C-alpha positions in Angstrom: 0.4 4.7 -16.5 3.5 2.6 -16.3 3.7 -0.7 -18.0 2.7 -3.7 -15.9 5.4 -5.8 -17.5 8.0 -3.8 -15.7 6.7 -4.4 -12.1 9.0 -5.1 -9.2 8.1 -5.7 -5.5 10.3 -3.9 -3.0 9.9 -5.4 0.4 9.4 -2.8 3.1 8.7 -5.1 6.1 8.6 -8.7 7.2 7.4 -10.4 10.3 6.8 -14.0 11.2 3.3 -14.0 9.6 3.2 -10.9 7.3 5.1 -9.0 4.6 4.7 -5.5 3.1 5.8 -4.4 -0.3 6.0 -1.3 -2.4 4.8 -2.2 -6.0 6.9 -0.2 -8.5 6.7 0.0 -12.3 9.7 1.7 -13.7 10.3 4.7 -11.4 6.6 5.0 -10.4 5.1 3.6 -7.3 1.8 2.0 -8.2 0.7 0.5 -5.0 1.4 -0.8 -1.5 0.6 -4.4 -0.6 0.4 -5.9 2.9 0.2 -9.7 3.1 -1.0 -11.5 6.2 -0.6 -15.2 6.4 -3.0 -17.2 8.5 -3.4 -21.0 8.9 -5.5 -21.5 5.7 -5.9 -18.0 4.2 -3.7 -15.2 2.9 -5.1 -11.7 3.3 -3.9 -8.9 1.2 -4.6 -5.2 1.6 -3.8 -3.5 -1.6 -3.7 0.3 -1.8 -3.5 1.6 -5.4 -1.7 4.9 -5.8 -2.2 5.0 -9.6 -5.4 4.4 -11.6 -5.7 0.9 -13.1 -8.3 -0.6 -15.3 -10.2 -3.7 -14.1 -8.1 -6.0 -16.4 -4.8 -4.3 -15.1 -6.0 -4.7 -11.5 -6.8 -8.4 -12.1 -3.4 -8.9 -13.7 -1.6 -7.1 -10.8 -3.5 -9.4 -8.2 -2.5 -12.5 -10.2 1.1 -11.3 -10.2 1.1 -10.7 -6.4 -0.3 -14.2 -6.0 2.3 -15.8 -8.3 5.4 -13.8 -7.2 4.7 -13.2 -3.5 2.1 -15.6 -2.1 2.8 -18.9 -3.9 6.5 -18.4 -3.7 6.2 -18.1 0.1 5.7 -21.8 0.2 2.9 -21.6 2.7 -0.1 -23.8 2.1 -3.3 -21.8 1.6 -6.9 -22.5 0.8 -7.8 -18.9 -0.2 -6.2 -15.6 -1.2 -8.4 -12.6 -0.2 -7.6 -9.2 -1.5 -9.1 -6.0 -0.3 -8.4 -3.1 -2.7 -8.4 0.6 -1.8 -7.3 3.7 -3.7 -5.3 6.4 -1.9 -2.2 8.3 -1.5 0.4 8.7 1.3 -0.1 11.8 3.3 2.7 11.2 5.8 4.6 8.9 8.1 4.2 9.3 11.8 6.3 7.6 14.4 7.4 7.7 18.1 10.3 9.8 16.9 7.9 12.8 16.3 8.3 15.3 19.1 5.4 14.8 21.5 5.7 18.4 22.8 4.5 19.9 19.4 1.2 21.7 19.8 -0.3 20.6 16.5 0.3 18.4 13.5 -1.1 19.6 10.2 -1.7 17.2 7.4 -3.0 18.6 4.1 -5.4 16.3 2.3 -6.4 18.5 -0.7 -4.5 19.2 -4.0 -1.8 21.9 -3.8 -3.9 24.3 -5.8 -6.8 24.3 -3.3 -7.2 26.9 -0.6 -4.9 26.1 2.3 -6.6 24.7 5.3 -9.9 23.8 3.7 -9.3 20.0 3.9 -6.6 19.8 6.6 -6.8 17.5 9.6 -5.6 19.1 12.7 -4.4 16.9 15.6 -4.1 18.7 18.8 -2.7 17.4 22.0 
């Protein structure tokens, strides 16, 4: 596990009321955070890509609050964080050719039998 003292937030998107960040420690991506600013509440969806202990998670949430939420200079009454664990399985966009017959996305480990845990999307 990478050291939490070496965390940086790489912005991946920004809109008028939201921001998204990759959370990186050293050269390891730890998580993705999406922040949504409403009138009185900031909502955060935090997807952990590396295992963290409860104290490490609490420290990470505090750092998100201090470095990203409070520095946004938007008044808030509450900061709500929903935490998930997961991994990226792909990026899909309108640029993907719509005439392809199927899209296969593997969900299992590389050493498992191929096809056992695949999602098949057919047109």
